[in-house]
DRENNU-717610 format. One record per residue: residue in one letter; z, x, y of N, C-alpha, C, O in turn. Coordinates in steps of 0.001 Angstrom, whole numbers, padded with zeros to 6 digits, always signed. Atoms other than C-alpha are relative to their C-alpha. Example, Ala and Ser with C-alpha at 12.3 -4.5 7.8 and 13.67 -1.06 7.14 Angstrom:
BEGIN
A+000000+000890-001190+007800+012300-004500+000000+000900+001200+000665+001936+001181/S-000060-000820-001190+007140+013670-001060+000730-000770+001090+000899-000261+002198/
//
This chain:
BEGIN
M+000198+000877-001466-010281+012087-014892+000170+000871+000939+000988+001791+000916/R+000076-000988-001104-011216+013603-011688+001280-000550+001127+001769-001654+001366/T-001198-000188-001177-008602+014052-009078-000143+001158+001028-000599+002299+000950/D+000422-000995-001036-008539+015388-005913+000503+001694+000311+000303+002443+001267/K-000329-001519+000232-007060+018747-006981-001027+000984-001025-001084+002211-001114/H+000607-000142+001162-009337+018979-009768-001573-000180+000500-001819-001091+001291/K+001708+000158-000778-013494+019359-008871-000350+000610-001585+000127+001688-001939/R+000160-000218+000363-015156+019125-011999-001480+001358-000372-002537+001481+000246/L+000880-001620-000213-017098+022770-013146-001436-000871-000735-001565-001670-001663/V+001107+000265+000093-020722+022395-012833-000926+001743-000035-002150+001856-000094/I+000502-000710-000353-021171+025991-012462+000391+000661-001535+001214+000197-002325/P+000517-000078+001448-022454+028418-015691+001310+000851-000434+001168+001842-001151/G-000989-001092+000618-019061+030011-016358+000926-000070+000808+000525+000051+001965/P-000773+000537+001152-016349+029268-016796-000246-001828+000763-000031-002392+001836/V+000044+001672+000260-017148+025463-017516+001255-001006-000471+002434-000969-000823/E-001594+001090+000156-015372+022471-017903+000438+000067-001235-000224+000128-002271/V-001061-000301+001294-012817+022827-020298+000819-001505-000492+001923-001791-000029/R-000954+001301+000325-011874+019003-022259+001306-000251-000168+001517-000215-001380/P-001405+000716-000271-008330+017838-021660+000673+000578-001707+001694+001265-001744/E-000671+000067+001735-007616+018009-026194+000342+001037-000157+001328+001378-000811/I-000325-001334+000268-008458+021760-025476+000745+000930+000587+001218+002031+000304/L-001452-000772-001050-006288+022597-022795+001112-000302-000799+001572+000722-001304/D-000861+000567+000966-003836+020918-024802+000499+000904-001041+001700+001137-001181/A+000174-000645+001388-004531+023031-028041+000802+001024+000479+001614+001450-000343/Q-000686-001933+000048-003037+026646-026214+001258-000527+000130+001993+000460+000128/A-001321+000163-000281+000478+024592-025647+000476-000104-001386+001366-000932-001577/Q-000715+000087+001464+001296+025003-029388+001315+000907+000316+001499+001622+001301/W-000901-001312-000125+004425+026983-030116-000371+001127-000177-001206+001051-001078/M+000507-001224-000226+003693+030757-029638+000571+000682-001242+001752+001031-001263/I-000546-001198+001087+003934+032845-033072-000467+001160+000225-001509+001290+000868/G-000191-001164-000052+004201+036004-033182-001419+000734-001000-001653+000151-002058/H+001347-000253+000522+000594+038158-034369+000528+000988-000937-000307+001887-001037/R+000046-000743+001328+001949+040082-037258+000855-000867-000552+001761-000412-001250/S-000537+000729+001038+003216+036963-038631-001085-000959-001101-002281-001236-001006/A+001051+000744+000681+001869+035010-041204-000798-001406+000264-001800-001911-000243/A+000939+001019-000541+000979+032217-039441-000896+000242+001012-001496-000708+001514/F+000957-000559-000574-001079+034276-037432-001090+000598-000951-002256+000615-000557/A+000899-000302+000830-002796+035583-040238-000922-001185-000504-002107-001062-000815/E+000024+001122+000783-003203+032425-041546-001482-000393+001235-002704-000315+001105/L+001280+000542-000714-005105+031087-038512-001085+001043+000228-002226+000602+000369/F+000851-001243-000281-006850+034749-037942-001378-000670-001438-002576-000459-001245/A+000916-000304+001069-008767+033806-041436-000683-001818+000350-001873-002038+000121/R+000359+001112-000319-009162+030082-040383-001476+000210+000984-002645+000132+000605/L+001009-000821-001069-011142+031384-037038-001003+000749-000579-001887+000969+000249/Q+000537-000889+000192-012937+033560-039019-001038-000592-000811-002196-000215-000634/D+000797+000813+001018-014537+031377-041615-000818-001231+000770-001825-001783+000328/K+000816+001261-000894-015566+028615-038815-001250+000889+000971-002322+000508+001440/L+001164-000494-001283-017147+031571-036521-001326+000857-000589-002367+001276-000083/K+001411-000635+000884-019278+033096-039351-001340-001182-000146-002550-001062-000337/Q+000745+001156+000103-020329+029455-039376-000910-000194+000982-002053-000527+000673/V+000723+000282-001195-021552+029179-035708-000975+001522+000001-002182+001704+000163/F+001078-001070-000168-022728+032498-035737-001101+000323-000875-001749+001369-000841/F+000987-000207+001908-024984+032047-039316-000036+001587-000105-001044+002273+000064/T+000454-000695+000290-023745+034963-040130+000775+000161-001359+001854-000432-001371/Q-000633-000911+000517-022733+036849-043374+001372+001032-000015+002041+001310-001010/Y-000777-001219-000112-020381+039551-041967+001073-000320+000842+001534-001461+000798/R-001457+000221-000414-017410+039807-039990+000208-000711+001795-000853-000482+002377/V+000363+000429-001489-016966+038222-036133+001941+000844+000866+003152+000632+000802/F-000990-000852-000718-014694+040547-034094+000731-001057+001144+000084-001525+002081/I-000222+001154-001536-012244+038029-031654+000984+001387+000999+001862+002088+000497/S-000335-000813-000818-011374+040300-028462+001282-000608+001206+001205-001795+001524/G-000718+000750-000793-008563+039565-026023-000934+000701+001631-000195+001314+002402/S+000189-000521-001104-010903+040687-022955-001522-001160+000247-002080-001880-000582/S+001540+000353+000014-014272+039400-021238-001389+000413-000887-001294+001218-001813/G+000976-000309+000938-017733+039595-022755-000392+001664+000727-001218+002425+000222/T+000503-001189-000385-017980+042698-020619+000961+001380-000467+000853+002480+000077/G-000463-000778+000320-015721+044579-022391-000347+000696-001122-000136+001884-001367/L+000724+000149+001334-017702+043751-025948-001241+000962+000247-001532+001767-000638/W+000915-000893-000509-020723+045540-023820+000687+001389-000271+000240+002222-001059/E-000858-001541+000315-018085+048607-023689+000221+000362-001068+000189+001588-001181/G-000215-000131+001559-017368+048402-027436-002062+000841-000618-002553+001864-001094/A+001558-000457+000275-021394+048306-027827-000354+001552+000017-000528+002412-000846/S+000563-001073-000469-022336+050881-025882+000931+001382-000956+000535+002296-001679/R-000508-001297+000909-019753+053185-027362+000250+000499-001345+000476+001643-001740/N-000277-000143+001585-019338+052436-031063-001744+000063-000255-002072+000721-001242/C+001310-000311+000912-023277+052318-031598-001164+000889+000935-002273+000431+001211/I+000609-001354-000830-024786+055293-029604+000107+000908+000052+000818+001320+000969/R-000961-001296+000157-024342+058491-030652-000226+000786+000910-001402+000693+001261/D+000140-000918-001155-023895+061266-027775-001427+000604-000021-002098+000259+000951/D+001314-000536-000173-027203+063157-028427-000945-000872-000352-001680-000241-001111/Q+000370+000448+000280-029100+060281-028898-000182-001276+001487+000654-001280+002391/K+000183+000517-000954-030752+057450-026470+000183-001756-000566+000222-002173-001723/V+000011+001204-000232-030488+053674-025413-000906-000875+000769-001117-000479+001915/L+001116+000617-000191-033111+051061-024815+000055-001503+000942-000663-002446+000608/H+000111+001018-000564-032222+048443-022094-001088-001186+000478-002111-000971+001128/L+000905+000560-000587-033773+045472-021478+000604-001220+001007+001294-002204+000740/I-000661+000559-001074-033175+044279-017893-001207-000973+000695-002410-000778+000874/G+000725+001176-000630-034393+041223-016325+000878-001243+000996+000528-002394+001256/G-000833+000626-000808-031635+039986-014178+001561+000652+000179+001834+001794-000189/A-001548-000594-000622-027838+040578-012934+000633+000688-001249+000999+001862-001323/F-000602-000499+000796-026542+040759-015993-000483+001048-001208+000318+001661-001913/S+000620-001128+000817-028677+043002-018097-000234+001083+000725-000259+002224+000264/E-000238-001609-000909-028908+045304-014964+001465+000504-000371+001585+001724-000484/R-000727-000563-000310-025445+045482-015253+000846+000594-001597+001616+001537-001776/W+000114-000932+002023-025026+046437-019404-000725+001347+000446+000005+002338+000480/A+000826-001487-000131-027329+049368-018631+000910+000511+000992-000053+001116+001462/D-000824-000175-000554-024808+050326-016453+001112+000708-000348+001606+001790-000032/V-001336-000231+001026-022065+050247-018659-000285+001144-000640+000410+002154-000750/S+000434-001010+000857-023935+052152-020600+000240+001691+000554+000909+002587+000040/R+000419-001207-000607-024807+055045-018406+001382+000575+000643+001454+001759+000973/L-001541-000051-000452-020838+054810-017157+000628+000765-000935+001471+001650-000791/N-001071-000690+001693-019884+055614-021202-000990+001481+000084-000963+002145-000952/G+000527-001142+000495-022065+058667-020725-001693+000027-001215-002363+000955-001668/K+001084+000098+000581-024902+057665-022592-001794-000001+000603-001998-000331+001771/Q+001597-000110-000746-029070+058031-021840-000558-001303-000239-000494-002010-001245/V+000275+001608-000199-030427+054944-020838-001415+000215+000509-001719+001035+001375/D+001312-000063-000226-034067+054322-020790+000056-001716+000443+001032-002402+000138/V-000269+001419-000196-034732+050718-019522-001877-000693-000496-002779+000091-000793/I+001236+000777-000173-038014+047876-019820+000730-001087+001214+001684-001857+001097/E-000432+001111-001167-037609+045938-016429-001103-000757+000275-002291-000499+000082/V+001283+001094-000244-039411+043011-015381+000839-000630+000951+002055-000646+001139/E-000677+000658-001413-038957+041169-012427+000931-001150-000368+000778-001850-001368/W-000562+001279+000396-036470+038603-012280-000181-001579-000310-000833-001949+000667/G+000560+001082+000242-037055+035109-013428-001362+000348-001270-002190-000534-001498/Q+001110-000234+001098-039585+036852-016420+000927+000436-001531+002043+000908-001747/A-000564-000418+001682-038866+037403-020202-000670+000899-000141-001629+001201+000570/H-000462-001550+000835-038685+040402-022091-001353-000254-001245-000900-001081-002038/T+000976+000142+001038-042190+040334-024728+000271+000923-001024+000642+002009-000579/P+000109-000483+000820-042118+041635-028353-000794+001289+000434-000225+002371+000293/D+000687-001350+000082-045086+044227-027397+000570+000664+000888+000354+001846+000621/M-000208-001241-001363-043568+046032-024041+001042+000804-000885+001103+002031-000804/V-000889-000633+000771-040533+046484-026839-000730+000916-001097-000165+001911-001550/A+000438-001260+000833-043097+048237-029205-000729+000737+000353-001112+001650-000379/D+000453-001283-000783-044728+050087-026759+001108+001151-000112+000964+002286-000568/A-000767-000982-000637-041654+051592-025668+000529+000835-001200+000870+002008-001047/L-000233-000472+001018-040808+052000-029575-000648+001244-000587-000138+002170-001217/K+000632-001441+000545-043689+054405-030234-000334+001128+000797-001020+002087+000442/K+000037-001076-000458-043506+056416-027840+001714+000780+000277+001737+001591+001203/D-001547-000655-000081-039246+057678-028044+000461-000598-000758+000014-001735-000912/H-000903+000627+000722-036673+056951-030439+001409-000488+000769+001973+000074+001707/Y-001459+000084-000974-033430+055180-029380+000870-000248-001822+000531-000457-002987/D-000823+000562+000956-030407+054587-031285+000495-001617-000196+001121-002270-001031/A-000235+001864-000163-030203+050928-030310-000950-000729+000923-001240+000173+001708/V+000545+000910-000469-032303+048312-028559+001185-000920+000875+001750-001778+000197/C-000851+001346-000768-030017+046115-026046-000433-000999+001142-000692-000668+002299/A+000484+001085-000607-030973+042605-024873+000867-000723+000396+001940-000609-000197/V-000127+001093-000362-030044+039932-023166-000441-001822-000638-001185-002511+000059/H+000399+001568+000534-030565+036230-025088-000139-000711+001104-001283-001013+001442/N+000327+001001-000648-029841+034070-022488+000548+000453+001537+001714+000149+001790/E-000011-000742-001284-030043+035960-018652+000504-001432+000946-000270-002357+001192/T-000273+001525-000320-027630+033055-016873-000066+000328+001510+000353-000567+002244/S+000598-000186-001508-028749+034703-013262-000856-000644-000055-000402-001637+000514/T+000678+000031-000351-031884+033631-013394-000851-001402-001045-001959-001874-000788/G-000101+000722+000945-031788+031124-016470-001365+000369-001199-001944-000611-001670/V+000912-000371+000661-034408+032928-018662+000741+000181-001563+001870+000633-001760/T-000339+000008+001296-034255+032637-022513-000669+001169-000494-001891+001057-000599/N+001588-000847+000457-036015+035711-023780+000262+000054-001877+001405+000024-002333/P+000531+000187+001106-037314+035646-027518+000309+000866-001150-000469+001527-001838/I-000502-001432+000423-034874+037788-029198-000314-000234-002294-000204+000542-003243/K+000750+000052+001564-036271+036237-032932-000850+001834-000189-000692+002878-000821/D+001485-000876+000037-039823+038131-031773+000576+001321-000089+000415+001949-001136/I-000477-001019-000189-038061+041024-030627+000377+000765-001212-000301+001571-001850/S-000613-000626+001140-035826+041997-033179-000939+000170-001025-000844+001211-001676/A+001167-000502+001744-038763+041924-036215-000686+001173+000967-000894+002151+000249/V+000496-001412-000288-040273+044704-033908+000967+000898-000086+000654+001854-000795/V-000889-001014+000049-036779+046688-033332-000123+000678-001833-000011+001795-002337/H-000790-000377+001659-036345+046602-037251-000992+000833-000972-000724+001492-001977/E+000801-000906+000584-039486+048067-038109+000326+001501+000606-000505+002379+000837/Y-000925-001670-000202-037185+051283-037157+001070+000189-000835+002062-000073-000154/D-001492+000134+001207-034414+051533-039886+000903+000727+000654+002082+000597+000325/D-001587-000633-000568-032240+053699-037733+000508-000150+001999+001296+000459+002722/T-000278+000593-001102-032640+051570-034389+000916-001468-000332+000551-002305-001157/L-000768+001601-000059-029814+048410-033905-000354-000343+001322-000596+000157+002420/F+000479+000964-001215-030534+045574-032213+001611-000236+000478+002580+000141-000182/L-001062-000113-000668-027805+044783-029845-000220-001301+000727-001381-001520+001076/V+000712+001174-001118-027569+041162-027633+000849-001079-000024+001240-001857-000895/D-000360+000336-000837-026099+039957-025167+000158-001649-000114-000869-002083+000407/T+000392+001546+000574-025604+035761-026251+001267-001004+000815+001869-002009+000439/V-001273+000111-001044-023024+035263-023426-000133-001934+000281+000775-002746+000105/S+000439+001277-000617-024386+031892-022268-000932-000815-001075-001300-001966-000837/G+000858+000385+000784-026466+031268-025124+000139-000671-001096-000485-001712-001304/I-000453+000501+000803-024812+030754-028078+000563-001517-000236+000447-002346+000666/M-000382+002017-000465-023395+026967-028806-000715-000529+000545-001006-001653+000138/G+000864+001093-000185-025645+025884-026846-001572+000026+000249-002211-000833+000857/A+001428-000139+000656-029228+027415-027948-000113+000682-000810+000638+001655-000883/E+000481-000081+001805-030682+027979-031387+000434+001480-000032-000079+002085+000910/F-000744-001797+000464-028963+031797-032424+000325-000275-001309+001194-001038-001732/R-000401-000208+001113-029375+032745-035726+000157+001350-000629-000732+001906-001274/T-000246-001515+000141-027857+036067-036280-000793+000693-001143-001852+001301-000981/D+000561-001015+000821-028366+037551-039764-001520-000180-000204-002297+000762-000360/E+001497-000116+000035-031812+035863-039982-000993+000259+000879-002167+000341+000519/W+000485-000790-000618-032857+037080-037124-000103+001492+000221-000942+002081+000903/G-000183-001364-000193-031699+040480-037460+000274+000817+001025-000231+001791+001582/V-000837-000194-001339-029311+040574-034980+001083+000904-000395+002000+000396-001041/D-001155-000720+000610-027000+043841-035627+001606-000308+000402+002508-000421-000427/M-000726+000551-001144-024518+042872-032649-000157-001458+000613-001062-001590+001438/A+000060+000938-000964-024055+039505-031341+001640-000730+000720+002559-001466+000360/L-001238+000305-000828-021663+039357-028443+000370-001081+000899-000611-001304+001607/T+000450+001076-000881-020491+036194-026274+001658+000343+000590+002442+001271+000392/S-001279+000180-000715-017502+035021-024113+000720-001676-000104-000051-002635-000084/S+000051+001019+000139-015566+032141-024447-000210-001160+001191-000146-002339+000845/Q+000011+000832-001176-016010+030446-020836-001188-000723-000461-001320-001864-000017/K+001867+000409-000450-019691+029628-021416-000247-001075-001042+000442-002093-000978/A+000738+001113+001028-021430+027542-024273+001356-000626-001486+001327-001425-002422/F-001289+000032+001120-017933+027702-026368+000954-001376+000700+001553-002270+000101/A-000824+000640-000797-016283+025914-023513+001277-000463-000134+001656-001634-000173/L-001071-000611-000407-013086+027417-023331+000031+000550+001123-000843+001006+001860/P-000828-000902-001288-010591+028739-020829-000627+001896-000220-000750+002389-001341/P+000482-001033+000117-012035+032513-019758+001516+000750-000798+002682+000357-000838/G-001497-000932+000327-009800+035590-021527-000408+000644-001543+000296+001354-002262/M-000135-000277+001449-011539+035979-024776-001578+000354-000486-002517-000335-000087/A+001666-000113+000493-014927+037330-026450-000378+000449-001215+000279+001423-001580/L+000265+000406+001657-016331+037036-030013-001117+000939-000018-001932+001164+000877/A+001536-000975+000510-018889+039463-031711+000186+000044-001581+001079+000357-002368/S+000958-000274+001751-021117+039251-035105-000035+001478+000444-000384+002171+001400/V+000426-001995-000045-020924+042841-036059-000253+000303-001772+000555+000007-002652/S+000428-000056+000954-022938+043858-038984+000424+001479-000416+000787+002304+000422/D-000345-000841+000657-022246+046441-041415-000441+001395+000445+000207+002441+000411/R+000949-000785-000235-025058+048370-040252+000861+000683+001486+000993+001869+001791/V-001024-000875-000961-022730+048816-037146+001022+000489+000130+001420+001090+001128/L-001261-000838+000408-019684+049884-038766-000311+001500-000494+000522+002398-000367/E+000612-001326+000607-021882+052904-040444+000058+000813+001324+000701+001785+001722/R+000221-000970-001371-023115+053763-037181+001453+000657+001016+001662+001790+001451/A-001031-000077-000178-019783+053146-035876+001303+001758-000080+002167+002337+000580/K-000975-000292+000931-018243+055278-038156-000242+002100+000527+000642+002956+000522/Q+001066-001375-000580-020936+058913-036705+000498-000156+001264-000165+000696+001855/V-000130-000191-001463-019528+058401-033071+001272+000474-000291+001806-000065-001260/K-000972-000917-000372-016659+060649-032416+000790-000726+001135+001901-001179+000859/N-000723+000427-000593-015625+059365-029499-000097-001525+000278-000795-001708+001275/R+000317+001421-000209-015696+055559-029414+001122-000688+000835+001436-001876+000905/G-001339+001110-000514-012709+054898-027437+001372-000546-000233+001696-000343-001404/Y-001118+000480+001170-009374+053306-028214-000012-001601+000343+000204-002432-000539/Y-000571+001554-000007-009024+049874-026820-001515-000828-000700-001515-001942-001222/F+001187+000473+001273-012754+049349-028641-000666+000538-001190-001650+000056-001751/D-000146-000196+001090-012629+051125-031234-000441-000872-001368+000389-001453-002067/F+000193+001699+001120-014629+048557-033973+000396+000841-001529+000508+000081-002491/V-000460-000502+001037-013588+051193-036778+001336+000052-000372+001781+000595-001383/D-001454+000534+000588-010101+050049-036772+000298-000938+000326+001460-001203+000018/W+000244+001349+000091-010847+046606-035700-000096-000422-000918+000633-001358-001244/E+000452+000429+000991-012722+046463-038769+001536-000078-001101+001860-000982-001871/A-001531-000383+001371-009189+047623-041044+001134-000925+000492+001924-001487-000266/S-001057+001359-000348-006997+045228-038714-000842-001371-000017-000211-002416+000141/L+000106+001350+000791-009599+042446-039740+000066-000285-001454-000011-001444-001862/Q+000153+000596+001191-009497+042929-043460+001415-000630+000081+001555-001745-000420/K-001373+000596+000459-005681+042291-043273+000328-001634+001009+001297-002354+001247/N+000073+001662-001243-006814+039033-040697+001171+000079+001006+001991-000837+001053/N-000507-000449-001119-005038+040733-037700-000829+001154+001142-001771+001824+000719/T+000285-000592-001031-005840+042563-034562+000417+000774+000293+001433+000700-000398/V-000085-001538+000267-005173+046166-033712+001146-000171+001275+002229+000408+001357/S-000855+000277-001506-003579+045042-030268+000140-001450-000033-000489-002126-000847/T-000458+001393-000498-002242+041736-029016-001154-000836-000032-002276-000449+000293/P+001325+000674-000551-004451+039123-028876+000185-001391+000519+001301-001859+000293/P-000323+000871-000875-004881+036004-026762-000050-000994-001161-001115-001311-001689/V-000552+000664+001119-003005+033790-029479-000458-001589+000730-001294-002402+000336/A+000399+001747-000270-003004+030414-027352-001431-000560-000023-001747-001696-000377/L+001035+000758+000309-006744+030621-027008-000699+000034-001121-001905-000205-001182/M+000166-000355+001416-006923+031295-030445-000158-001568-000445-001169-002095-000909/F-000096+001164+000029-005293+027761-030568-000851-000804+000256-001023-001871-000334/A+001020+000976-000459-007920+026497-028751-001107-000029-000759-001629-000988-001327/L+002076-000232+000687-011436+027889-030160+000535-000975-001702-000215-001773-002264/D-000334+000831+001175-009025+026479-033577-001151-001368+000142-002228-001691-000359/K+000337+001505-000299-009566+023079-032161-001623-000694+000395-002160-001786+000214/Q+001405+000538-000451-013015+023233-030647-001085+000328-001120-002121-000331-001204/L+000986-000390+000763-014707+025288-033609-000194-001301-001448-001061-001408-002314/D-000236+001496+000806-013442+021694-035571-001438-000597+000458-002539-000562-000091/D+000619+000812-000950-015019+019678-032842-001386+000031+000159-002182-000864+000443/V+001682-000584+000166-018272+021785-033142-000968-000352-001246-002027-000904-001544/L+000649+000172+001599-018920+021881-036441-000016-001380-000814-000361-001577-001979/A-000265+001208+000539-018131+018280-036700-001032-000644+000633-001605-001584+000082/E+001661+000555-000746-021131+017471-034235-001082+000254-000433-001994-000570-000508/T+000947-000806+000829-023252+020102-035964-000583+000862+000995-000856+000358+002084/L+000266-000824-000955-024402+023350-034273-002201-000875+000337-002779-000675+001406/E+000968+000277-000272-028090+021556-034578-000248-001375+001047-001049-001579+001958/S-000247+000749-001230-027094+018690-032853+000261+000463+000987-000557+000267+001886/R-000028-000461-001419-025406+020553-030073-001355+000616+000716-001773+000262+001818/W+001270-000466-000611-028600+022580-029558-000940-000867+000403-001755-000575+001279/A+000943+001133-000230-030446+019244-029632+000352-000299+001696-000389-000232+002677/R-000730+000676-001652-027857+017904-026413-000700+001241+000644-001663+000903+001332/H+000049-000780-001108-028419+021023-024695-001392-000458+000424-001655-000954+001519/L+001413+000059-000090-031995+020707-025071-000603-001421+001275-001373-001476+002234/Q+000225+001266-001068-032012+017174-023394+000463+000102+000695-000268-000278+001610/M-000113-000335-001716-030266+018004-020478-000526+001056+000710-000139+001149+001875/R+000768-001373+000212-032452+021365-020441-001021-001426+001170-001040-001628+002384/D+001188+001165-000463-035209+018240-019750-000237-000589+001089-001087-000598+001979/M+000042+000633-001746-033687+016086-017442+000214+000600+001320+000099+000078+002429/T-000147-000880-001332-032951+018914-015155-000969+000380+000600-001059+000609+001806/H+001431-000334-000352-036403+019750-015279-000351-001062+000684-000448-000895+001899/Q+000748+001062-000422-037769+016358-014686+000705-000165+001169-000024-000902+001832/W-000512+000713-000991-035322+015784-011709-000460+001065+001297-000727+000842+002478/A+000282-000506-001253-036004+019018-010244-001394+000334+000463-001680+000946+001492/T+001541+000266-000194-039789+018587-010510-000336-000607+001261-000771-000270+002362/T+000227+001401-000907-039872+015272-009110+000539+000138+001338-000009-000589+002167/R-000718-000288-001264-037672+016451-006078-000779+000713+000840-000413+000741+002015/D+000000-001192-000822-039781+019145-004823+000436+001161-000171-000151+002024+000481/F-000070-001209+000535-038206+021945-006370-000799+000643-001045-001737+000185-001697/G+000934-000892+001024-039440+024514-008467+000974+000406-001047+002183+000269-000859/L-000428-000651+001288-038491+026032-011821+000115+001471+000121-000926+002077-000136/Y-000135-001653-000382-037047+029984-010932-000747+000407-001620-001928+000746-001688/A+000744-000700+001298-037805+031009-014857-000993-000473-000328-001393-001611-000083/Q+001517+000039+000529-041035+031665-016551-000031-001050-001004+000662-001207-002009/E-000013+001138+001415-042307+028576-018328-000434+000506-001656-001198+001417-001974/G-000408-000167+001864-041755+028555-022511+001508+000774+000645+002459+000049+000937/Y-001328-000334-000113-038872+030513-021655+001680-000301+000567+002620+000488+000663/R-000737+000425-000968-036542+028373-019816+001178-000411-000860+001104-000990-001944/S-001668+000187+000894-032519+028181-020887-000123-001056+000162-000716-001643+001067/P+000055+001008+000324-031648+025385-022701+001461-000226+000507+001831-001356+000188/T-000980+000411-000011-027755+025815-021140-000258+000108+001188+000273-000940+001556/V-000040+000213-001213-028492+026281-017559-001582+000412+000792-002284+001399+000567/T+000954-000172-000779-031266+025767-015039-000008+000447+001206+000620-000124+002098/T-000333-000416-001695-031918+028123-011863-001199-000670+000369-002297-000623-000184/V+000974+000710-000866-033658+025982-009408-000508+000872+000767+000107+001848+001197/A+000596-000474-001778-036059+027023-006599-000118-000706+000436-000714-001755+000193/N-000087+000933-001186-035124+026020-003547-001273+000113+000627-001359+000885+001582/T+001360+000157-000732-038905+025248-002611+000306-001030+001595-000351-001085+002634/P-000018+000846-001689-037573+022814+000342+000881+000705+000644+000601+000637+001841/G-000265-000912-000902-035472+025098+001706+001743-001057+000424+002123-001620+001450/I-001280+001353-000628-031886+022843+001503+001425+001222+000255+001482+002387-000138/D-001535-001073-000613-028209+024584+002920+000313-000211-001308+000325-001370-001723/V-000878-000335+001565-026737+025715-000754+001222-000348+000442+001888-001212-000126/N-001665+000496-000278-023370+025638+001225+000277-001422+000285+001139-002109-000263/E-000616+001586+000249-023480+022189+002376-000488-000879-001090+000296-001711-001545/M+000160+000387+002059-025086+020992-001147+001336+000320-000203+002139-000544+000150/S-001232-000386+000942-022112+022638-002732+001047-000801+000998+001432-001675+000221/K-000988+000962-000757-019460+020662+000119-000535-001543-000391-000025-002295-001221/F+000734+001585+000576-021513+017367-000288+000677-000823-001402+001159-001940-001587/M-000209+000320+001500-020949+017754-004264+001158-000281-000080+001507-001393-000476/A-001262-000406-000067-017325+019195-003774+000726-001507+000203+001567-001967-000570/G-000393+001385-000483-016670+015699-001988+000042-000957-001088+000714-001989-001116/K-000210+001397+000942-017274+013828-004995+000352+000264-001547+000223-000306-002631/G-000925-000595+001479-015392+016077-007411-000786+000912-000773-000235+001210-001833/W+000810-000734+000477-018058+018242-008477-000210+001519+000814-000870+001691+001839/A+000378-001437-000069-017928+022176-008323-001526+000315-000278-001928+000239-001439/M+001351-000587+000178-021627+023412-007809-000063+001831+000019+000805+002703-000019/D+000281-001342+000176-023095+026590-007907-000879+000220+000993-001532-000777+001303/K+001039-000595-001413-025220+028313-004951-001045+000961-000341-001794+001550+000439/G+001034-001352+000044-027244+030706-006656+000728+001473-000638+001924+001361-000907/Y-000768-001033+000310-026355+034504-007848-000784+000996+000209-001996+001109+000027/G+001004-001456-000513-026833+038169-006456-000998-000485+001075-000850-001174+002084/K+001268-000561-001297-030163+038845-004650-000641-001508+000135-001106-001836+001227/I+000361+001372-000011-031192+035042-005614+000432-001280+000494-000038-002415+000416/K-000889+001106-000627-028621+033262-003850-000610-000644+001232-001102-000085+002212/G+000628+000861-001140-029713+030370-001753-001554-000669-000049-002052-001771+000179/T+001234+000765+000300-033061+030549-002630-000326-000167-000869-001536-000152-001097/T-000213+001013+001325-032167+029094-005867+001558-000261+000118+002363+000224+000914/F-001570+000269+000546-028886+027819-007134-000081-000515-001327-001131-001078-001638/R+000202+000205+001543-028249+027192-010845+000575-001818-000173+000993-002473+000782/I-000471+001044+000353-027310+023861-012641+000493+000278-001631-000080+000558-002684/A-000361-000284+001903-025593+024270-015905+000603-001373-000593+001116-002418-000193/H+000399+001361+001091-025621+021933-018329+000196+000646-001833-000618+000565-002752/M-000379-001129+000877-023769+024270-021027+001839-000607-000560+002852-000973+000036/G-001711+000420+000421-020524+023386-023080-000035-001724-001122-000655-002218-002063/D+000197+001184+000859-019663+020175-024141+000086-001421+001116+000771-002438+001015/M+000726+001001-000786-021571+018285-020875-000687-000759-001112-001285-000411-002130/Q+000463+001522+000532-022415+014813-021950-001690-000133+000705-001934+000744+001534/P+001520+000948-000632-026035+013366-020712+000689-000658+000879+000547-000154+001993/S-000453+000562-000725-024005+010974-019121+000267+000682+001109-000728+000872+001808/E-000743-000779-000598-022057+012843-017036-001300+000957+000633-001041+001046+001833/L+000387-000235-000657-025012+014780-016022-000832-000446+000753-001543+000241+001485/E+001246+001315-000452-027107+011625-014918+000958+000006+001291+000460-000016+002417/E-000606+000297-001231-023808+011373-012641-000374+001299+001264-000686+001211+002452/I+000365-001076-001396-024365+014783-010791-001137-000031+000052-001302+000127+001262/L+001131+000072-001050-028034+014550-010303-000404-000977+000685-001342-000933+001481/S-000127+000949-001450-027231+011095-008578+000476+000621+001195-000006+000304+002283/G-000996-000673-000887-025001+013108-006585-001284+000862+000895-001542+000680+002085/L+001001-001205-000682-027754+015822-005631-000676-001174+000748-000417-001339+001941/D+001014+001392-000387-030046+012677-004954+000487-000312+001295-000083-000100+002366/E-001137+000194-001661-027385+011681-002183-000451+001003+000789-001385+000773+001557/F+000432-000748-001162-027612+014844-000302-001663-000092+000304-002189-000484+001345/V+001492-000613-000336-031293+015749-000641-000415-001431+000242-001619-001472-000008/G+000731+001483-000589-031914+011371+000641-001103-000469-001152-002145-001051-000849/V+001368+000619+000626-034065+010566-002293+000863-001549-000463+000247-002456-001022/
//
């Protein structure tokens, strides 16, 4: 129930968290070296493998997804080798910066914001140079573009020594993602997007190829050392203190997601995407992302009528909704409507009706 103290979140992270998920965090605390924790960890591994569609392990990190960017860059790129970053928005730009700041040799394929990367772009780059890894963002939260990860992966895996590392922070659990089938070596995400959990936890499916590469890297760092993480995972544990309360919430949420089924969850997100597109285009707004590559979890609306997004946000706050006003260099000229996580079409209808009141429809 909405109150004056709480505005329901329509921003693309953190998203709204259901009360029963919040309540799951309030279980009695357990020690992370206890048998009870090992049982929790093992349960989570089984369920996480199902939602990542992987036979491999899923690491659990007490960090944001940004931490796993650093972990990926440090563990998967050897000191004398290069990494290729696909850049087309604020977050893909930032991951490339993380690799640079960790001393890696970075090349980029950059497209205009709102555009997708294509397999041909990647194929051309890989013909010209060798890369230890290709890094791509599945669902660019700043622009609402979903990149064709499956098709790009097929190109990358023509090169046996090149790993494919994917940020699916605002994608997985809302957009179709099949880690092993698509040949993704590492798929990383965060708790506060389509998982619909509070912030503070990151997750990554990691293949055996990644672990073999990590063993060849001398300076993997300390906190995000995947070789150490694997040794602890084999004992159903973590190297350092994990976010136990969030893991209780994850355990509950995964039960609910698997009961809904991933296929139904993907379909619900696509339904809400189409509802949002229909609303935007019939109110004289545009769609910022390239046609054919528009996200199931977040729509970046082109503000062609030039509404005041600050006033829009204030108006919607009065109705109990916290709205986005655009991100980075396209703030104001766009705004984003997040339709991810546990949001239902009926809730989205209420949000869009509120926006209609503001724009005078």
